[in-house]
C-alpha positions, 0 to 999 in steps of 0.5 A: 427708173430703168426702162431697158435692162440691156442698157445696164452694165455689170461693171463697177460705176466707180471705175473709169476706163483709161482714155485712149493715148493720143496718136503718135505724130512724127517729129517735124523736120525743123524746130519751130521757135514755139517748140524751143520756148515751150520745151523744158530748160536744158541742163546747164553745160557750165557752172554759173560761176564760170559765166560770172567770172568771164563777165567780170574779167571782160569788164576789167579788160574794158576798164583797162582799155579805156584807161589806157586810151585816156592816158595815151590821148592825154600825152602818154603816147609821147612818153611811150615814143620817148621810151621807144627812142631811148631804148632804140638808141641804146641798141643803136650804140652797140651797132656803130660801125668801126669807121664812125667818128666820135664827132658824129656819135656826139652830134647824134646823141645831142640831137636825139637828147634835144628831140626827146626833151622836146617830146617830153615837153610836148613841143614836138608832135608825135606824128613828126617823129615818124621820119626819124623812126623810119630811118632808125629802123632802117639803120638798125635792120642790118645790124650795123649803123654806118657813118652815113646812116648816123649823119642822116639820123642826126640831120632828121633829128635836127630838122624835127628839133627846128620845127619845135614850138617855142615855149 
């Protein structure tokens, strides 16, 4: 029952009036974590296979690094030092001074051969090779190996061999 006719509207009762839009608020000066996590996921910058490939490559590098570390700690470092001394001695042979006698050359060759054998058999610690390597580097620095430098190298190699552990 309608008590007051003025309260009646002539509009269709099935139509609804659109709600008023919410007021526009300015963007905050900084982005809050809640805004970041509630926002839609952004478009990927790179394809997915790229991240999987980089991860696999990193895993391979880690495996190689750990394997190399295990090999070096189990005696591989001695092999590397033996190879280094052999290659350096090969270079040194081309740098001998003209006044170097064959006796000095042979004495150095024999002392270094014995030292390399001791390194291969783990009778000499790799750390004890440091004085020899320093003198070898110093004698090769100027491009010539004088008789005095060769004698010092021979003496250092002989001293290292004297400290070798017996079998």
